[in-house]
C-alpha positions, -999 to +999 in steps of 0.1 A: +000+000+000+014+034-009+026+056+019+014+090+008-005+118+025-034+111+002-036+074+012-022+069+047-021+036+066-014+018+098+006-014+105-021-040+106-007-060+136-014-030+158-052-035+153-049-068+172-045-048+204-080-033+199-094-067+189-082-082+222-094-052+242-129-056+227-129-092+238-117-081+273-147-057+275-171-086+269-180-076+233-178-095+201-148-083+181-159-101+150-191-082+146-173-049+150-147-060+125-174-070+100-191-036+103-158-019+097-152-040+066-122-059+081-113-095+088-089-107+116-068-126+090-057-092+076-039-085+109-019-117+111+001-115+078+035-099+085+038-064+069+001-060+061-012-025+064-047-010+068-057+023+052-064+051+077-102+055+072-108+017+076-085+015+107-100+046+124-136+034+116-129+001+133-114+019+164-142+044+165-168+016+165-149-004+191-147+027+214-184+035+210-198+000+215-175-010+244-180+022+262-149+015+283-131+045+298-094+043+290-099+019+261-067+030+246-048+024+279-062-011+281-052-017+245-016-009+253-015-040+275-016-060+242+012-041+225+045-061+227+078-058+209+067-085+185+037-063+175+060-039+157+084-067+144+120-055+139+111-020+152+099-034+185+132-052+191+152-022+180+134+000+205+139-024+234+176-028+225+183+010+226+214+019+245+198+050+262+165+067+265+177+093+240+183+067+213+150+051+223+129+082+217+149+091+186+138+057+171+102+065+178+107+098+159+127+083+130+107+052+124+071+060+135+059+059+099+063+021+100+035+020+127+013+047+110+016+073+083-014+094+095+006+107+125+041+116+135+062+116+167+087+144+171+114+151+197+124+186+209+142+199+240+124+224+262+133+236+297+157+208+306+134+182+292+132+161+260+096+163+247+082+134+226+051+148+209+024+128+191+005+145+163-022+134+139-028+149+104-052+143+076-084+123+079-076+107+113-089+137+132-123+131+117-127+102+142-127+118+177-131+085+196-105+067+176-081+097+179-085+095+217-079+058+218-049+059+195-032+088+213-036+071+247-024+037+234+007+052+218+017+073+248+010+044+272+031+021+250+061+044+250+060+046+288+054+009+291+085+001+271+106+026+292+094+009+324+105-025+310+139-012+298+147+013+325+128+007+358+093-005+366+084+026+387+095+051+361+075+084+361+078+108+332+083+144+343+051+154+326+024+139+303+001+161+283-032+150+267-054+172+246-087+156+255-105+160+288-104+136+318-131+111+323-147+116+358-137+089+382-110+075+360-080+097+370-064+069+390-064+045+360-048+072+338-021+079+363-013+041+366-005+040+328+008+075+321+023+087+354+014+110+383+023+142+365-006+142+340-023+172+324-057+169+306-071+195+282-036+205+271-025+221+239-007+189+227-001+152+234+034+147+247+057+129+271+083+150+289+115+132+301+143+147+323+174+154+302+194+139+331+179+105+324+184+105+286+220+093+284+222+068+312+230+033+299+200+010+298+203-025+313+188-042+283+210-024+257+222-045+228+240-024+202+243-053+177+207-063+180+195-026+177+217-021+146+205-053+129+168-044+135+173-008+124+185-021+091+154-043+087+132-013+095+150+010+071+147-015+042+110-021+050+103+016+050+122+021+017+102-007+001+069+005+016+074+040+002+089+040-032+084+078-033+106+083-002+139+086-019+159+095+013+147+063+029+158+044-002+192+060-001+197+052+036+188+016+029+212+014+000+240+031+020+236+005+048+240-022+022+269-007+003+290+010+030+311-021+039+321-026+002+334+010+000+314+014-032+290+039-020+297+071-040+268+092-051+270+078-087+271+042-074+240+048-051+222+065-080+230+035-103+218+010-076+185+029-074+182+029-112+183+067-116+208+093-129+230+113-105+210+145-115+177+128-108+189+116-074+202+151-066+169+167-076+147+142-057+167+145-026+166+183-028+128+182-030+129+163+003+151+189+019+183+169+020+212+158-001+234+128-006+263+140+016+240+148+045+224+113+043+258+096+040+270+116+071+239+108+091+240+071+082+277+068+091+272+087+123+243+066+135+260+033+126+293+044+141+279+050+176+262+016+175+294-001+164+314+017+191+292+000+217+303-034+205+336-040+222+345-069+199+348-047+168+380-026+166+380+010+155+398+001+123+371-025+115+344+001+121+362+025+097+361-003+071+324-012+078+315+025+072+333+027+039+362+050+050+395+046+031+415+047+063+412+050+100+424+086+102+395+098+080+371+079+102+386+094+134+383+130+120+347+124+110+339+108+144+354+138+162+332+161+141+301+141+150+306+137+187+334+162+197+352+131+210+378+108+197+368+072+189+391+058+216+378+082+243+342+076+233+346+038+236+362+042+270+332+062+282+308+038+267+324+008+284+326+027+316+289+034+314+292+072+313+276+074+278 
């Protein structure tokens, strides 16, 4: 299914959480699915997607018929790493909360293309904000459910990776509270909860962002990031930056990753590649730099890979060129960065 603003979609497996929540509420999920024009078999095929109107219609009907306060919070109980396939495992393998929330921002289009997650820094906090666009806002019940489920899932995963009693510094919800249900909302979203806010967002203390996470696994995170990048590039043929990133990950170890070689691998001329990237607000060198930087930090967390091997894996002609690039990216030499990583200070 095309990933465009005109035809947005959701990862089908996510709808299983709503299906199970309907059952938990004592309703018949099959009848609601039928009325929404869906079949449960559509959810179980890996990679399947559901267009936004069909997905939101299903969630809207489920919310109306179940009448369960906090339906979206309940649905988050059925969201597991396997729900999001490789992305779920990449999220839970993140080295820090910073890399964790950055993955939500970078790869959220795998989960849904009718919304975005963005990360900003405000007043000594990192703010992960969730925003709808397009037709999704035409379904107020579904919008509430999806927002609550997404924010609760982000916090649920943090509690699994970091500590079970984790409390965000602040959580904002645009919709109003449901009388008598404040305790339930605070259980899932934390004590510092604000209803009727101007946005839907989770605030995290900057002091927590770069502490090493116990479940961190750089190699597993990198491998699953590559799967996600390839999937997104395949899903959205119009997303040339995603296709370039996927191709760079593939070609970097060979050293044959020049602009002309990437263009050829994508069956386009160098001029066409340049123009399409410019339309997306980026360029080949920027994408090469970003891809190398991201992979470099993940490789540096793997003690069994030497700095010279990392330089090779990233397509640098020699170790000194890699060292200069790494210093520019991190304001730190590769050797010092690795010492800090292994000491747990990064």
